[in-house]
C-alpha positions as CSV (number, residue, x, y, z in Angstrom):
1,M,-48.2,57.0,88.0
2,D,-48.9,60.7,88.5
3,L,-52.6,61.1,88.3
4,Q,-52.3,64.9,88.0
5,L,-54.7,65.7,90.8
6,T,-52.5,68.2,92.8
7,N,-54.6,71.2,93.9
8,K,-57.8,69.9,92.2
9,T,-60.8,70.6,94.5
10,A,-62.7,67.5,95.2
11,F,-65.9,67.0,97.2
12,V,-66.9,63.5,98.3
13,S,-70.4,63.1,99.8
14,G,-70.8,60.6,102.6
15,S,-67.1,60.4,103.3
16,T,-66.5,60.0,107.0
17,A,-66.3,56.2,106.7
18,G,-66.4,53.3,104.3
19,I,-66.1,53.8,100.5
20,G,-66.4,57.6,100.7
21,Y,-63.6,57.8,103.3
22,A,-61.4,55.6,101.2
23,I,-62.0,57.8,98.2
24,A,-61.3,61.0,100.1
25,L,-58.1,59.4,101.5
26,Q,-56.8,58.4,98.1
27,L,-57.6,61.8,96.5
28,A,-55.8,63.6,99.3
29,A,-52.8,61.2,98.9
30,E,-52.7,62.4,95.2
31,G,-52.5,66.0,96.3
32,A,-56.1,67.1,95.8
33,K,-57.8,69.6,98.0
34,V,-60.5,67.4,99.5
35,I,-63.7,68.4,101.2
36,I,-65.4,65.5,103.0
37,N,-69.0,65.3,104.2
38,G,-71.1,63.7,106.9
39,R,-74.0,64.5,109.2
40,S,-71.9,64.8,112.4
41,S,-69.2,67.5,112.9
42,E,-67.5,65.2,115.3
43,R,-67.1,62.4,112.8
44,I,-66.0,64.9,110.1
45,D,-63.4,66.4,112.4
46,A,-62.1,62.9,113.2
47,A,-61.9,61.8,109.6
48,V,-60.2,65.1,108.5
49,S,-57.6,64.6,111.2
50,E,-56.9,61.0,110.1
51,I,-56.7,61.8,106.5
52,K,-54.3,64.7,107.1
53,S,-52.2,62.4,109.3
54,F,-52.1,59.5,106.8
55,T,-51.4,61.6,103.7
56,G,-49.5,64.6,104.9
57,N,-52.0,66.8,102.9
58,A,-53.1,69.8,105.0
59,N,-55.8,70.8,102.4
60,V,-58.5,68.6,103.8
61,T,-61.7,70.1,105.3
62,G,-65.3,69.0,105.8
63,I,-68.8,70.3,105.6
64,A,-71.6,68.8,107.6
65,A,-75.0,68.2,105.9
66,D,-77.9,65.9,106.3
67,F,-78.8,64.8,102.7
68,S,-82.3,64.0,103.6
69,K,-82.9,67.8,103.9
70,P,-82.6,69.8,100.7
71,E,-82.0,73.0,102.5
72,Q,-78.9,71.6,104.1
73,I,-77.6,70.6,100.6
74,S,-78.3,74.2,99.5
75,E,-76.3,75.5,102.5
76,L,-73.4,73.2,101.6
77,I,-73.4,74.4,98.0
78,S,-73.3,78.0,99.3
79,Q,-70.2,77.2,101.3
80,L,-68.6,75.4,98.4
81,P,-69.6,77.2,95.2
82,D,-67.3,75.3,92.8
83,V,-65.5,72.0,92.6
84,D,-63.3,70.3,90.0
85,I,-64.3,66.8,91.1
86,L,-67.7,65.7,92.5
87,V,-68.0,62.2,93.9
88,N,-71.7,61.4,94.6
89,N,-71.0,58.6,97.0
90,F,-73.7,59.2,99.7
91,S,-76.5,56.6,99.9
92,I,-78.5,54.5,102.3
93,F,-79.5,50.9,102.2
94,E,-81.9,48.7,104.1
95,P,-82.8,45.1,103.6
96,K,-86.6,44.9,103.5
97,P,-89.1,42.6,101.8
98,F,-90.9,44.3,98.8
99,L,-94.3,43.9,100.3
100,E,-93.2,45.8,103.4
101,I,-91.6,48.7,101.6
102,T,-94.0,51.7,102.1
103,D,-94.6,54.7,99.9
104,E,-92.6,56.7,102.5
105,D,-89.7,54.2,102.2
106,W,-89.7,54.6,98.4
107,L,-89.8,58.4,98.6
108,K,-87.0,58.4,101.3
109,F,-84.7,56.3,99.2
110,H,-85.4,58.4,96.1
111,N,-84.8,61.6,97.9
112,M,-81.6,60.5,99.6
113,N,-79.9,58.2,97.1
114,L,-80.9,59.9,93.9
115,M,-81.8,63.5,94.5
116,S,-78.8,64.2,96.6
117,G,-76.5,63.5,93.7
118,I,-78.8,65.3,91.3
119,R,-78.9,68.4,93.4
120,L,-75.1,68.5,93.7
121,S,-74.5,67.8,90.0
122,R,-77.0,70.5,89.0
123,A,-75.0,73.0,91.2
124,Y,-71.6,72.1,89.8
125,I,-71.8,70.8,86.2
126,D,-72.4,74.3,84.6
127,G,-69.1,75.6,86.1
128,M,-67.3,72.5,84.9
129,L,-68.6,73.0,81.3
130,K,-67.7,76.7,81.3
131,R,-64.1,75.9,82.4
132,N,-64.0,72.9,80.0
133,S,-62.7,70.7,82.9
134,G,-64.3,68.6,85.5
135,R,-65.3,65.2,86.8
136,I,-68.6,63.9,88.2
137,I,-68.7,60.3,89.4
138,F,-71.7,58.5,90.8
139,V,-71.0,55.6,93.2
140,S,-73.8,53.3,92.1
141,S,-73.8,49.6,92.7
142,E,-74.0,46.2,91.0
143,S,-77.4,46.2,92.6
144,G,-78.4,48.7,89.9
145,V,-78.1,45.9,87.4
146,F,-78.6,42.8,89.5
147,I,-81.6,44.1,91.5
148,P,-81.6,42.4,94.9
149,D,-84.9,41.0,95.9
150,E,-84.1,41.7,99.6
151,M,-84.0,45.5,98.9
152,V,-85.6,46.4,95.6
153,H,-86.0,50.0,96.6
154,Y,-82.3,50.4,97.0
155,G,-81.6,48.7,93.7
156,V,-84.0,50.9,91.8
157,T,-82.2,54.0,93.1
158,K,-78.9,52.6,91.9
159,T,-80.3,51.9,88.5
160,A,-81.5,55.5,88.4
161,Q,-78.0,56.8,89.3
162,I,-76.5,54.9,86.3
163,A,-79.2,56.6,84.1
164,I,-78.6,60.1,85.4
165,A,-74.9,59.8,85.0
166,R,-75.3,58.8,81.4
167,G,-77.8,61.6,80.8
168,L,-75.4,64.2,82.3
169,A,-72.6,62.8,80.2
170,E,-74.6,63.7,77.1
171,M,-74.3,67.3,78.1
172,T,-70.5,67.1,78.0
173,K,-70.2,66.2,74.3
174,G,-67.1,67.8,72.8
175,T,-65.7,69.0,76.2
176,K,-63.1,67.8,78.7
177,V,-65.8,67.2,81.3
178,T,-66.7,63.6,82.0
179,V,-69.5,61.9,84.0
180,N,-69.4,58.3,84.9
181,S,-70.8,55.8,87.4
182,I,-69.1,52.9,89.0
183,L,-70.7,49.7,90.1
184,P,-69.1,48.3,93.3
185,G,-69.9,44.8,94.3
186,P,-70.7,43.9,97.9
187,T,-68.2,46.0,99.9
188,L,-67.2,45.7,103.5
189,S,-68.0,49.2,104.4
190,E,-69.0,50.3,107.9
191,G,-72.7,49.8,107.3
192,V,-72.3,46.4,105.6
193,G,-69.9,45.3,108.4
194,N,-72.5,46.2,111.0
195,F,-75.1,44.3,108.9
196,V,-72.9,41.2,108.8
197,E,-72.2,41.3,112.5
198,Q,-75.9,41.6,113.3
199,L,-76.7,38.6,111.0
200,A,-74.0,36.6,112.8
201,I,-75.6,37.4,116.2
202,D,-79.2,36.7,114.9
203,Q,-78.1,33.3,113.4
204,N,-75.7,32.3,116.1
205,L,-72.8,32.1,113.6
206,T,-69.4,33.7,113.3
207,T,-68.9,36.6,111.0
208,A,-66.7,34.5,108.9
209,Q,-69.5,31.9,108.4
210,V,-71.9,34.7,107.5
211,K,-69.6,36.1,104.9
212,E,-69.0,32.7,103.4
213,D,-72.7,31.9,103.3
214,F,-73.5,35.3,101.7
215,F,-71.5,34.4,98.6
216,K,-72.9,30.9,98.5
217,T,-76.5,31.8,98.7
218,M,-77.1,35.5,98.0
219,R,-74.3,36.4,95.5
220,P,-73.1,33.1,94.1
221,T,-72.0,34.6,90.7
222,S,-69.2,36.6,92.4
223,L,-65.9,35.4,90.9
224,I,-63.8,36.6,93.8
225,Q,-66.2,35.1,96.4
226,R,-65.5,37.7,99.0
227,F,-66.4,41.2,100.0
228,L,-64.5,44.0,98.3
229,M,-62.6,46.4,100.5
230,P,-63.4,50.2,100.3
231,E,-59.9,51.0,99.0
232,E,-60.5,48.7,96.0
233,I,-63.4,50.9,95.0
234,A,-61.4,54.1,95.7
235,N,-58.7,52.9,93.3
236,M,-61.1,53.1,90.4
237,V,-62.8,56.4,91.5
238,T,-59.4,58.1,91.9
239,Y,-58.4,57.0,88.4
240,L,-61.7,58.2,86.9
241,A,-61.2,61.6,88.7
242,S,-57.9,62.1,87.0
243,P,-57.0,63.6,83.5
244,K,-55.6,60.1,82.7
245,A,-59.3,58.9,82.3
246,S,-60.1,61.5,79.7
247,A,-61.5,59.0,77.2
248,T,-63.9,57.4,79.7
249,N,-67.2,59.2,79.6
250,G,-70.8,58.1,80.0
251,A,-69.6,54.7,81.3
252,A,-70.8,52.4,84.0
253,I,-67.6,50.9,85.3
254,R,-67.9,47.6,87.2
255,V,-65.8,47.0,90.3
256,D,-68.0,44.1,91.3
257,G,-65.7,41.1,91.6
258,G,-67.2,39.6,88.5
259,L,-70.6,39.3,90.1
260,I,-72.5,40.6,87.0
261,K,-72.4,37.8,84.4
262,S,-73.3,39.7,81.3
263,I,-70.3,40.8,79.1
264,I,-71.7,44.1,78.0
């Protein structure tokens, strides 16, 4: 299927590894002009080189920005005044008991996970509406519905992403611009992989044992009973970014392996 993304300009936040990298790779493979993002120029350069090599698409570049610093987001926007596709993928997570989550932690997660996407969306949605064309996609999480007790602050920011995506979609009524969120299940991204490896060391288990136990004890409702791979998330994002997804707007699309049990 031709997803009609050739020469569309796409920016993917937090895309030097994991889900963001997989999204950037697939968009580039579809012919889009892709701008990736990370905090380190070295990691950006390495990811750009890999994506170009894997896809044969020379229109892949990167912009470094630390999303904890609003001034760096503003500088990024000044370097990239317009995009056709905005993928708000960047976020942080940290398992932490609720009683240990400080005010500073709450504000940090709000600033980085929610405000980063709000700032970028605010910069780009007006141009999309004026052109009557564009896509904004928030990479939220099943944790936005199934709030994890081991990191409530993370789950709350993911719920808020779903809400802001729906609110922005209301602005697009009658246009060809869409705003959606996707809800990945537990995904074996770089950060999660490191987390699993550390758990294995701490518990004197193999990583395979930790993965199996995770779905028995922490996410037992998963129907696939495994971690998703980043490319499985990227498949959905790439479709939603395309004109083929023109009738999907204001939606929270699950790519959660059946973890969320509700049917609506």
